[in-house]
N, C-alpha and C positions, 0 to 999 in steps of 0.2 A: 710787453716794453714794462723795467722799472717805474719808469713816469704813472703810466694807467692804476699801473698795482704795488705800486710802496710796501710791501708787506717782501720778508723774505722767512723758504720755504724751510730755514734751518740759520737757529741763531748764533754766530761762534763767540760771542759775546753771553750767553747764556753756557754755556758747553766752557767757555773755560771760565766760568762761575761756580761755577759744578764740580770743575776740574780740582778747582783750591789755588783761580791763576791769581782772581784778585777779588775784586768787589764792581756790583756798576754803578757808575758816577753818572751827576745830572745830568747828564746830556745824551747820557745811555750807554758808552766805550763802555771798555772794561780800564779803570787803574789796579795797577800792580807795583808790591812798593817798592821792585826796582827803578819799574822805569813806571810811573806815572800811565797815563793816557799815552807815552809814546807808543805802542805795540799797532804790529801790526797779527793780528790770527786767521791764521788758518788751520783746517780741523780733518784730518786724517778719522774713518769710522772704521772699526776692525774690529772685530770677534777676539782676538786676546785677550788675554784677561791681564789686567796690570794693576798694579794699588793705587789708589786714586790719594790724592794729598787732599788734609780735612781741609772744610767748607771755609774760604776765610769769616770769623764773628762779626767784625768790626770793620766799621764801611773807611772804605779809604777818601772816599771824597767828605770834604768837610763843607760842601755847600757856596762857597764861595762865590760863581759864577760866575769866575774869569769865559766858559767856554760856554757863556751866552752874551756877556760881553763881544769875542771876538767871530761871531758865528755870522759871516756875515747876512742869513738868508732872516735874521731873526727869529730862528723855525721852533726858541726855546718857550715854554711862558712857564714856569714857577706855578709850584702849587705845593702844598703837605709835606708832600711824598721826600721821600733825599732826590727821586729823577721827576726833570724835569716831561712838563704833558710837551709833545712835539708833534709840526708838521712835516710831517713825513714826504706827503707830497709836496711839499712848497724844498728840502732837499733834494731830494728825487730829479723834478725841476733840475737844477741848479747846477748838480750834478751833472744831469742829462749836457745842457749846456759845457763845465769844465771839460767831458769829455770832445766834446763833438773838437775845440779850439786845442784840440792835444794837448791839455794841463791835468795835474792829476788830483783828483777828487782832492775836496777838499778832509778833511776827516779831526 
C-alpha cells in the first residue's frame, strides 16, 4: 500500500522532464510552458526510436510557493533547492482518505 511505502517505482515527472516536456516545480510536479502544473502524465514504455525534444534549460518554477500555501496537508518544507522537501507519507495518507471518500486526489 502506498501509505506504508510512499515511493514510486517509476517517476512520470522525471520522464516528462527528460522528454523535454517541462521542468520540475517546487511541489514535485511537472511544469509545462503551455499548461503550467495542470497536467496529468501517463507513460508508454516502448523500444521504438523516437527523436527526443531538448531538455528545458530554464526553470519554469518561480518559487512563489503558492502550491505550499494551498497544500491541504502542509507537506512541503522550503529548502535552498528549487524543489521543496516533501512529507510523502503525509501526502499518501491524505490521498488514501480522499480515495476512500470517492474524491479525486489532490494534485
